[in-house]
C-alpha positions as CSV (number, residue, x, y, z in Angstrom):
1,M,98.0,117.2,67.5
2,H,101.2,118.4,69.1
3,K,102.5,121.9,69.2
4,A,105.7,123.2,70.9
5,S,106.6,126.7,72.0
6,T,109.8,127.9,73.7
7,I,109.2,129.9,76.8
8,T,111.7,132.6,77.8
9,S,109.8,134.6,80.4
10,L,106.7,134.4,82.7
11,E,104.9,136.9,80.5
12,G,105.5,134.7,77.5
13,F,104.3,131.7,79.5
14,F,101.0,133.5,80.3
15,R,100.6,134.6,76.7
16,I,101.0,131.1,75.3
17,I,98.8,129.4,77.9
18,K,96.0,131.9,77.3
19,K,96.3,131.4,73.6
20,F,96.0,127.6,73.9
21,S,93.0,128.0,76.1
22,T,91.3,130.5,73.8
23,D,92.0,128.3,70.8
24,K,90.3,125.4,72.6
25,G,87.2,127.4,73.5
26,S,88.0,129.1,76.8
27,S,88.9,132.8,77.3
28,V,90.9,132.2,80.6
29,F,93.9,130.0,81.4
30,Y,92.7,128.7,84.7
31,H,89.1,127.9,85.7
32,E,87.0,125.4,87.7
33,V,86.1,121.9,86.7
34,A,84.2,121.9,83.4
35,D,83.3,119.7,80.5
36,M,86.2,120.8,78.5
37,Q,89.3,122.4,79.8
38,M,93.1,122.5,79.7
39,I,95.0,120.6,82.3
40,Y,98.7,120.7,82.9
41,R,101.8,118.7,84.0
42,G,105.3,120.0,84.5
43,H,108.4,117.9,83.7
44,S,111.8,119.1,84.6
45,D,113.2,117.0,81.6
46,I,111.6,117.5,78.3
47,D,112.6,113.9,77.3
48,W,110.5,112.3,80.0
49,L,107.4,110.5,78.9
50,L,103.8,110.7,80.1
51,I,103.9,107.3,81.7
52,P,103.0,106.5,85.3
53,S,105.6,104.6,87.5
54,A,103.8,101.3,87.3
55,F,104.3,101.2,83.5
56,R,108.0,102.0,83.5
57,N,108.9,98.5,84.6
58,S,107.2,95.4,83.4
59,N,107.6,93.8,86.8
60,H,105.7,96.7,88.5
61,I,102.6,96.3,86.5
62,K,102.8,92.5,86.8
63,N,103.0,92.7,90.6
64,E,100.8,95.7,91.0
65,R,98.2,94.0,93.2
66,L,100.8,92.4,95.4
67,Y,102.4,95.8,96.0
68,L,99.0,97.3,97.0
69,K,98.1,94.3,99.3
70,E,101.4,94.7,101.1
71,F,100.9,98.4,101.5
72,L,97.4,97.8,103.0
73,R,99.0,95.2,105.3
74,Q,101.7,97.5,106.5
75,L,99.6,100.7,107.0
76,P,96.2,99.6,108.3
77,N,95.8,102.6,110.5
78,E,96.2,104.9,107.5
79,T,94.1,102.9,104.9
80,D,91.3,101.1,106.8
81,N,88.7,103.9,106.2
82,L,89.7,104.8,102.7
83,D,88.1,103.7,99.4
84,Y,90.3,102.0,96.8
85,F,91.1,105.1,94.8
86,D,92.1,107.0,98.0
87,V,94.4,104.1,98.8
88,L,96.0,104.3,95.4
89,V,96.6,108.0,95.9
90,K,98.2,107.4,99.3
91,A,100.3,104.5,97.9
92,Q,101.7,106.8,95.1
93,H,102.5,109.4,97.8
94,Y,104.6,106.7,99.7
95,G,106.5,105.9,96.5
96,I,104.6,102.7,95.5
97,P,104.6,102.3,91.8
98,T,101.0,103.0,90.6
99,R,99.1,103.8,87.4
100,L,98.4,107.2,88.4
101,L,100.0,110.4,87.0
102,D,99.7,113.8,88.6
103,F,98.3,116.7,86.7
104,T,97.0,120.1,87.8
105,L,94.3,122.6,86.8
106,N,96.8,125.5,87.5
107,P,99.5,126.0,84.8
108,L,101.7,127.9,87.3
109,I,101.9,124.7,89.4
110,A,103.0,122.8,86.3
111,L,105.6,125.6,85.6
112,Y,107.0,125.2,89.1
113,F,107.6,121.5,88.6
114,A,109.1,122.1,85.1
115,C,111.7,124.4,86.8
116,S,112.2,122.8,90.2
117,S,115.1,120.4,89.3
118,N,117.4,119.1,86.6
119,E,118.9,122.6,85.9
120,D,121.0,121.2,83.2
121,R,118.0,120.1,81.2
122,D,115.2,121.9,79.5
123,G,111.9,121.5,81.3
124,V,108.5,121.3,79.7
125,V,104.8,122.2,80.6
126,I,102.5,119.7,78.9
127,C,99.0,121.1,78.1
128,I,96.2,118.7,77.5
129,L,92.7,119.3,76.4
130,N,90.5,117.2,78.7
131,Q,87.0,116.6,77.7
132,G,85.6,115.7,81.0
133,L,86.8,114.7,84.6
134,F,85.5,111.6,86.3
135,S,84.7,111.5,89.9
136,Q,86.3,108.6,91.9
137,Q,82.7,107.4,92.6
138,D,82.0,106.9,88.9
139,L,81.4,103.5,87.6
140,S,84.4,103.3,85.4
141,I,86.7,104.1,88.4
142,K,84.9,101.6,90.6
143,V,85.4,98.9,87.9
144,L,89.1,99.7,87.6
145,M,89.6,99.8,91.4
146,H,87.9,96.5,92.0
147,Y,90.0,95.0,89.2
148,I,93.3,96.3,90.5
149,F,92.8,95.6,94.2
150,R,90.8,92.3,94.1
151,F,91.1,90.4,90.8
152,K,94.2,91.4,88.9
153,H,96.7,88.5,88.6
154,G,99.8,89.4,86.7
155,Y,99.1,90.1,83.0
156,S,96.2,87.8,82.0
157,W,92.5,88.0,82.4
158,S,89.8,85.3,82.1
159,D,86.0,85.3,81.6
160,K,85.7,83.8,85.0
161,N,87.4,86.9,86.6
162,T,84.8,89.0,84.7
163,E,82.1,87.1,86.5
164,L,83.7,87.4,89.8
165,L,84.3,91.1,89.3
166,Q,80.7,91.6,88.4
167,Q,79.5,89.8,91.6
168,S,81.9,92.0,93.7
169,L,80.6,95.2,92.2
170,S,77.0,94.2,92.7
171,K,77.7,94.0,96.4
172,D,79.3,97.3,96.6
173,P,76.8,99.8,98.1
174,S,78.5,102.7,96.4
175,V,77.8,101.3,92.9
176,F,74.4,102.4,91.8
177,E,74.5,101.5,88.1
178,E,73.6,98.1,86.7
179,V,76.9,96.3,85.9
180,N,77.2,93.5,83.4
181,S,80.1,91.7,81.7
182,E,79.8,93.8,78.6
183,V,80.2,97.0,80.5
184,I,83.1,95.6,82.5
185,N,85.0,94.4,79.5
186,K,84.5,97.7,77.7
187,I,85.9,99.6,80.6
188,L,88.8,97.3,81.2
189,S,89.7,97.1,77.5
190,S,90.1,100.8,76.9
191,D,93.7,101.9,76.2
192,R,93.0,105.6,77.1
193,P,93.7,107.2,80.5
194,I,90.9,108.5,82.5
195,F,91.2,111.9,84.3
196,V,89.9,111.8,87.8
197,S,89.0,114.6,90.1
198,P,89.9,113.3,93.5
199,K,88.4,114.1,97.0
200,L,90.3,117.0,98.5
201,K,91.5,114.8,101.4
202,N,95.0,116.1,101.7
203,N,96.8,119.4,101.6
204,R,99.0,118.5,98.7
205,I,96.0,118.0,96.3
206,Q,94.4,121.1,97.6
207,V,97.4,123.3,97.2
208,Q,98.3,122.0,93.8
209,N,94.8,122.0,92.4
210,G,95.6,118.4,91.8
211,L,93.9,115.7,89.6
212,F,95.1,112.4,88.2
213,A,95.3,110.5,85.0
214,L,94.4,106.9,85.8
215,F,96.0,104.7,83.1
216,N,94.4,101.5,81.9
217,T,95.9,98.5,80.1
218,P,94.0,96.5,77.5
219,L,93.1,93.1,79.0
220,Q,95.2,90.1,77.9
221,K,93.7,86.7,77.6
222,N,95.7,83.8,79.0
223,N,97.0,82.7,75.5
224,Q,98.2,86.2,74.6
225,S,101.6,87.8,75.3
226,Y,101.6,91.0,77.4
227,N,103.1,94.3,76.2
228,L,103.1,97.8,77.5
229,E,101.8,99.5,74.3
230,F,98.9,101.8,74.8
231,E,97.7,105.0,73.3
232,L,99.3,108.0,75.0
233,L,97.7,111.3,75.7
234,D,97.2,114.1,73.2
235,T,99.2,117.1,74.1
236,Y,99.4,120.7,72.8
């Protein structure tokens, strides 16, 4: 369900944000991480889509792993002690196309980005009801990170790659759950973004009350053509 309201004042912005939060079960417009909460993103152009940079160009998503390998090669001093998700966050910060999209828990941060540029265009604050944040240590994130950094080749996926990914995950000391091919395929086949609460490792994430939407792409078998169609986020 999508609803749109025109904002003409800061007071009006507070009123609408509070109404959205109350309608969705919360009496405040800003609160700590919870099972259900409103999260926000500001666009300085209302026509921009909720699509991360890696999905805006078919070559980016095709060569995603190559970009990240080169990033790791060129900045070893900044990436050697980071886990895969932290590397992805840092790569995005350096302008590498990634499947991450920035969000915030604070609507005022989103409002700032909606008003910070493109003065000749209407900005927009996008409000999303999130039904749970993942930690970057959760199994779904681990599966996606191993897939992206170690086994993704262009557009296609094979059963053999699933076996190799399963073996890789079983050797990762930070993976505590039992992993099998059915679990892997279920995670990798989802067409819904996952909201991730990152480690507060840099000042930008801390100041902006930041979190990320980690986008996934349904796996393509070798005999299928690739496309960028996937289910977008529900906004209010």
